[in-house]
C-alpha positions in Angstrom: -33.9 -5.8 -7.1 -33.4 -6.8 -4.0 -33.4 -5.9 -0.4 -29.8 -3.6 0.7 -29.7 -2.6 -3.2 -28.1 -6.0 -4.4 -28.9 -7.6 -8.1 -30.6 -10.6 -8.7 -28.2 -14.2 -8.2 -28.7 -17.7 -9.1 -29.3 -20.4 -6.7 -25.7 -21.5 -6.5 -24.6 -17.8 -5.8 -23.2 -16.7 -2.3 -26.1 -15.9 -0.3 -25.3 -13.1 1.9 -28.7 -14.0 3.8 -26.6 -17.2 4.1 -23.7 -16.2 5.1 -21.8 -18.5 7.9 -21.2 -15.1 10.1 -18.4 -13.3 11.4 -15.9 -14.2 14.3 -17.2 -11.7 16.3 -21.0 -11.2 16.0 -22.0 -8.1 15.3 -25.4 -6.3 14.8 -26.5 -6.5 11.0 -26.4 -3.2 8.6 -30.1 -2.1 7.9 -28.5 -1.2 4.5 -26.4 -3.4 3.4 -24.8 -7.2 3.1 -22.8 -8.4 4.4 -20.0 -8.5 1.3 -21.3 -5.2 0.7 -20.1 -4.1 4.8 -17.1 -6.5 3.8 -16.3 -4.7 0.8 -16.6 -1.2 2.6 -14.0 -2.5 5.1 -11.8 -3.7 2.4 -11.6 -0.1 1.0 -11.2 1.9 4.2 -8.5 -0.4 5.1 -4.8 1.0 5.5 -3.6 -1.5 3.5 -5.2 -1.2 1.0 -3.8 2.8 0.7 -0.8 1.0 1.0 -0.9 -0.3 -2.5 -1.1 2.5 -4.4 2.7 2.9 -4.0 3.3 -1.2 -4.5 5.1 -2.3 -7.5 3.4 -4.3 -10.0 6.1 -4.9 -12.1 7.6 -1.0 -12.4 8.8 0.6 -9.5 6.7 3.4 -8.9 8.4 6.5 -9.9 9.3 5.0 -13.5 6.2 6.2 -14.7 2.8 7.9 -14.4 1.0 5.7 -16.9 2.5 2.0 -15.9 0.3 -0.4 -13.4 1.0 -0.5 -8.9 -0.7 -3.1 -7.0 -3.5 -1.0 -6.6 -4.6 -0.2 -10.2 -4.0 -3.9 -11.3 -6.3 -4.4 -8.2 -9.3 -1.6 -9.0 -8.9 -3.4 -12.6 -9.7 -7.0 -11.4 -12.4 -5.2 -9.5 -14.5 -4.6 -12.7 -13.6 -7.7 -14.3 -14.4 -9.7 -11.4 -17.5 -8.1 -11.5 -18.6 -8.6 -15.0 -18.4 -12.1 -14.5 -20.1 -12.2 -11.6 -22.9 -10.2 -13.2 -22.9 -12.7 -16.5 -22.6 -15.8 -14.0 -25.4 -14.4 -11.4 -23.5 -14.4 -8.7 -23.0 -12.1 -5.7 -21.3 -9.0 -7.0 -20.0 -7.7 -4.0 -18.8 -11.0 -2.4 -16.4 -11.1 -6.4 -15.5 -7.3 -5.5 -15.1 -7.6 -1.9 -12.5 -10.9 -2.8 -10.8 -9.0 -5.9 -10.1 -5.5 -4.2 -8.4 -7.8 -1.1 -6.7 -10.5 -2.7 -3.1 -9.1 -3.3 -3.4 -7.1 0.6 -0.3 -9.2 1.5 1.4 -8.3 -1.4 5.0 -6.6 0.0 7.0 -3.5 -1.9 8.8 -4.4 -4.4 6.0 -7.3 -5.7 7.5 -10.7 -5.7 10.7 -9.8 -5.9 9.4 -8.3 -2.1 8.3 -11.1 -2.0 11.0 -13.6 -2.5 13.3 -11.7 -0.5 11.0 -12.1 2.8 10.8 -16.2 2.4 13.8 -16.4 1.9 14.4 -14.2 5.4 11.9 -16.1 6.9 13.3 -19.7 5.7 14.2 -20.8 9.3 10.2 -19.5 10.8 7.9 -21.2 8.9 8.4 -18.8 5.3 6.6 -15.5 3.6 3.7 -16.3 1.6 1.1 -13.2 0.0 -2.0 -15.1 0.5 -1.7 -16.4 4.4 -0.6 -12.2 4.8 -3.4 -11.0 3.0 -5.2 -12.9 6.4 -3.0 -12.2 9.0 -4.1 -8.1 7.8 -7.7 -8.5 7.6 -8.2 -10.8 10.7 -5.2 -9.4 13.0 -3.0 -6.7 11.6 -5.4 -4.4 10.7 -6.3 -2.0 14.0 -9.1 0.5 13.3 -12.1 -0.9 15.0 -12.4 -1.1 18.9 -14.5 -4.2 19.2 -12.0 -6.3 17.6 -8.4 -7.0 15.6 -8.7 -7.3 11.8 -11.8 -6.5 9.5 -14.0 -9.1 11.1 -15.1 -9.9 7.8 -17.7 -12.8 7.0 -16.5 -16.1 6.7 -17.3 -16.7 2.7 -15.0 -13.9 2.1 -12.5 -15.2 4.8 -12.8 -18.6 2.7 -12.5 -17.2 -0.7 -9.5 -15.2 0.1 -7.4 -18.0 1.3 -8.9 -20.2 -1.4 -9.4 -18.8 -4.8 -6.5 -20.5 -6.0 -7.6 -24.2 -4.9 -8.1 -26.0 -2.4 -4.7 -26.1 0.5 -6.2 -30.0 1.6 -7.0 -33.0 -0.5 -10.3 -34.7 0.5 -7.4 -36.4 3.1 -6.1 -33.8 4.4 -3.1 -33.8 3.0 -1.8 -30.8 1.6 -2.3 -30.3 -2.7 0.5 -30.1 -4.8 1.5 -26.4 -4.3 1.2 -27.0 -0.9 3.0 -30.5 -0.9 7.1 -29.4 0.3 6.8 -26.9 2.5 2.8 -27.2 4.0 0.4 -25.1 4.5 1.2 -21.8 6.1 1.5 -21.2 9.8 -1.4 -18.5 9.9 -3.9 -20.5 7.8 -3.7 -23.3 9.9 -3.9 -21.2 12.8 -6.4 -19.1 11.7 -8.8 -22.4 10.5 -8.0 -24.2 14.0 -9.8 -20.8 15.3 -13.0 -20.6 12.8 -12.9 -23.8 10.3 -12.8 -22.8 6.5 -12.7 -26.3 4.9 -9.1 -25.8 2.9 -10.2 -29.3 1.2 -13.5 -28.0 -0.5 -13.4 -26.3 -3.8 -13.7 -22.4 -3.0 -16.8 -20.8 -4.1 -18.0 -19.8 -7.1 -17.6 -15.7 -6.6 -13.2 -16.8 -5.4 -13.1 -18.4 -8.3 -14.4 -15.1 -10.5 -12.0 -13.4 -8.8 -8.8 -15.4 -9.5 -9.4 -15.6 -13.0 -9.8 -12.0 -13.0 -6.6 -11.6 -11.6 -5.3 -13.9 -14.7 -7.0 -11.9 -17.2 -5.6 -8.6 -15.7 -2.7 -10.0 -15.4 -1.6 -10.9 -19.6 -3.7 -7.7 -20.9 -2.3 -5.7 -18.6 1.2 -6.8 -18.7 1.3 -6.6 -22.4 -0.1 -3.5 -22.2 2.8 -2.1 -19.6 6.1 -4.2 -21.4 5.0 -2.7 -24.8 4.7 1.2 -23.6 8.1 1.3 -21.1 9.6 -0.6 -24.6 10.7 -4.1 -23.4 9.3 -5.4 -27.0 8.0 -4.5 -29.8 4.7 -5.2 -30.9 5.5 -7.6 -34.3 7.2 -9.3 -31.8 3.8 -10.4 -29.7 2.9 -12.8 -33.4 5.2 -15.3 -31.7 2.2 -16.2 -29.8 -0.7 -16.8 -32.8 -3.5 -15.8 -30.3 -1.9 -12.1 -30.3 -1.2 -12.6 -33.7 -4.5 -12.9 -34.6 -5.7 -10.2 -32.5 -3.1 -8.2 -34.3 -4.6 -8.9 -37.6 -7.9 -8.3 -36.7 -6.1 -4.6 -35.9 -5.2 -4.0 -39.2 -7.9 -4.8 -40.8 -9.9 -2.9 -39.1 -8.0 0.3 -38.7 -5.1 0.2 -41.4 -1.7 2.1 -40.4 -3.3 2.6 -36.5 -0.5 4.3 -34.7 1.1 2.4 -32.2 0.0 3.4 -28.9 -3.7 3.0 -30.0 -2.7 -0.8 -31.5 -1.5 -0.9 -28.1 -4.7 -0.3 -25.9 -6.9 -1.6 -29.0 -4.8 -5.2 -28.6 -5.0 -4.8 -24.3 -8.5 -4.7 -24.9 -9.0 -7.4 -27.3 -7.8 -9.7 -25.1 -9.4 -8.9 -21.8 -13.1 -8.9 -24.4 -12.1 -12.9 -25.4 -11.0 -13.9 -22.4 -14.0 -12.8 -20.4 -16.7 -14.0 -22.6 -14.7 -17.4 -22.7 -14.8 -17.7 -18.7 -18.5 -16.2 -19.4 -19.5 -19.1 -22.2 -16.8 -22.6 -20.4 -18.4 -20.6 -16.5 -21.6 -21.2 -18.0 -21.4 -24.8 -20.3 -19.6 -25.4 -16.4 -22.4 -24.9 -14.5 -24.9 -26.3 -16.3 -23.4 -29.2 -16.8 -23.3 -29.6 -12.9 -26.3 -28.7 -12.4 -25.5 -26.7 -9.1 -28.8 -26.3 -6.8 -27.0 -24.5 -4.0 -23.3 -23.3 -4.0 -22.8 -25.8 -1.5 -22.7 -28.4 -4.8 -19.8 -25.8 -6.0 -17.7 -25.8 -3.5 -18.5 -30.3 -3.3 -17.3 -30.4 -7.1 -14.5 -32.0 -8.0 -13.5 -29.3 -10.2 -14.1 -25.6 -10.2 -16.5 -24.6 -12.7 -15.1 -20.9 -13.1 -12.2 -21.3 -15.4 -11.4 -21.0 -18.9 -11.8 -23.5 -21.7 -8.9 -25.4 -23.0 -8.0 -22.9 -26.3 -7.8 -19.7 -23.9 -6.2 -21.4 -21.2 -3.3 -22.3 -23.6 -3.6 -18.8 -25.1 -2.9 -17.3 -21.9 -0.1 -20.2 -20.4 1.9 -18.7 -23.7 1.2 -15.3 -23.3 2.8 -15.6 -19.5 5.4 -17.5 -20.9 5.9 -14.6 -23.4 6.3 -12.1 -20.7 8.4 -14.4 -18.4 11.0 -14.2 -21.4 10.3 -10.9 -22.6 9.2 -8.7 -19.4 9.7 -10.5 -16.0 13.3 -11.5 -16.9 14.2 -8.7 -18.9 17.8 -7.5 -18.2 16.3 -3.8 -16.6 13.8 -5.5 -14.7 16.0 -8.0 -13.4 18.9 -5.6 -12.2 16.2 -3.3 -10.7 15.0 -6.7 -8.9 18.0 -7.6 -7.4 18.6 -3.7 -5.6 15.1 -4.0 -4.5 16.3 -7.5 -3.0 18.9 -6.0 -1.5 16.9 -3.7 0.4 14.5 -6.5 1.7 17.5 -8.4 3.1 19.6 -5.4 5.2 15.8 -4.3 6.7 15.0 -7.9 7.6 18.7 -8.1 8.9 18.7 -4.6 10.6 15.7 -5.1 12.2 15.7 -8.7 13.8 19.4 -8.1 15.1 17.9 -4.7 17.2 14.2 -4.8 16.8 13.9 -1.0 18.4 14.4 0.4 15.5 11.1 -0.2 14.6 8.5 2.2 15.4 7.2 1.8 19.1 3.6 0.2 18.0 5.9 -3.0 16.5 8.9 -3.2 18.6 6.4 -3.1 21.6 6.8 -6.4 23.5 9.7 -7.6 22.5 12.2 -7.4 25.1 12.3 -11.3 25.8 10.3 -12.9 22.7 11.9 -15.4 21.2 14.0 -15.7 17.8 10.7 -16.7 15.6 8.3 -14.4 17.4 11.1 -11.3 16.9 11.9 -12.2 12.6 7.9 -13.0 12.1 7.1 -9.4 13.7 9.5 -7.8 11.5 7.7 -9.7 8.2 4.8 -8.2 9.0 6.6 -4.5 9.4 8.9 -5.3 5.9 5.5 -6.6 4.2 3.7 -3.8 4.7 5.7 -1.1 3.9 5.4 0.7 0.0 8.3 1.1 -2.2 8.7 4.2 -0.8 8.7 4.0 2.8 11.2 1.2 2.4 13.2 3.0 0.3 13.2 5.7 3.1 13.7 3.0 6.1 17.1 1.7 4.5 18.3 5.2 4.1 17.7 5.9 7.4 19.6 2.8 9.0 22.5 2.5 5.8 25.5 4.9 4.5 24.4 3.7 0.9 20.8 2.4 -0.9 20.6 1.1 -3.7 18.9 3.1 -6.6 16.6 1.8 -7.8 15.5 4.2 -10.4 15.2 3.1 -14.3 14.6 5.3 -16.8 12.2 4.0 -18.9 11.4 5.4 -23.4 7.8 7.4 -23.4 5.2 5.6 -24.8 2.4 7.9 -24.4 -0.3 9.1 -27.0 0.4 11.5 -28.8 -1.2 15.0 -28.4 -3.2 15.9 -32.2 -4.9 19.1 -32.6 -8.9 18.7 -32.0 
């Protein structure tokens, strides 16, 4: 054990004792490392609490058993900690990044983001990673000495770059940002506190990113099966899943479907986590990093899936895209949610005074772009519930998002 309850970490892990610090200098804590403080600030933030009623795939009232942004985030956090512990990384930083990675998501999941991005097309667009940065550097207003959460440099860097560098070494946007450019919010903050957008993220951010992928693959399969969007035998179209189902059948013949679903999800997580630990360890050994700087300066990330598991993950996501994300019932609800977001944006940009005072203040002589960004910030922070209520206050009719799904809960049996 180390001071402040920290665990052992490898030489290539991010060391909180060597942090690049916070934008606004603060006295250190006698009981917590900087990354532990960041984790705690994220958990206590308003944006984190709102994740409880923000859509993952299904809107919140479709069933208590389906994931929300909050439950997904907690599952990502658990996987990120497991990866960090096995690979000798800083667990607190990995956890902070996992807990903050979805803060910028809107109501109604990716539908809300796509709708807001369309609404903001003439004003720089909308990107949930950039929105997360805005939240933790500007929009949270809790502390007397600063806006945002005043997180450590390493936490902000990982939040922005967990999906990889934004610039190449020549300063040009990477393929992900080549067409539309890097979001203005990221560039504005980078000019104030450079985040080395050209380098790889630290290893803890890489672990958190893989944890997100793992949670998506396993838990969306779980939710999709429980919702009846597809049946267990259909999963055999994915060879990786067919092998796991064969294993379950061999070890537990005649197992009831609800338990098969859980056994499948836990095996997906286990196989993926173990693969990342093996492949990450192999790449770390090959690179032989002596510090976290060596990992940031590497040509490629080191915390990754092996090729076979990367292919299995891609096959699972293709299956989910076809059978779950594009399911007619899901698409129908998404269209209604899209209409709600578009209606709210239209109403609030036309008359900003319709927003609460703290959001409409100072917009009397504001430019169209400034008003639009303020409205986008307001809508992005809404939960599904709040967005529906806001729409009902403004419009005579509001789309009904309810979609009754079949119950596939674990049947009760006598002890």
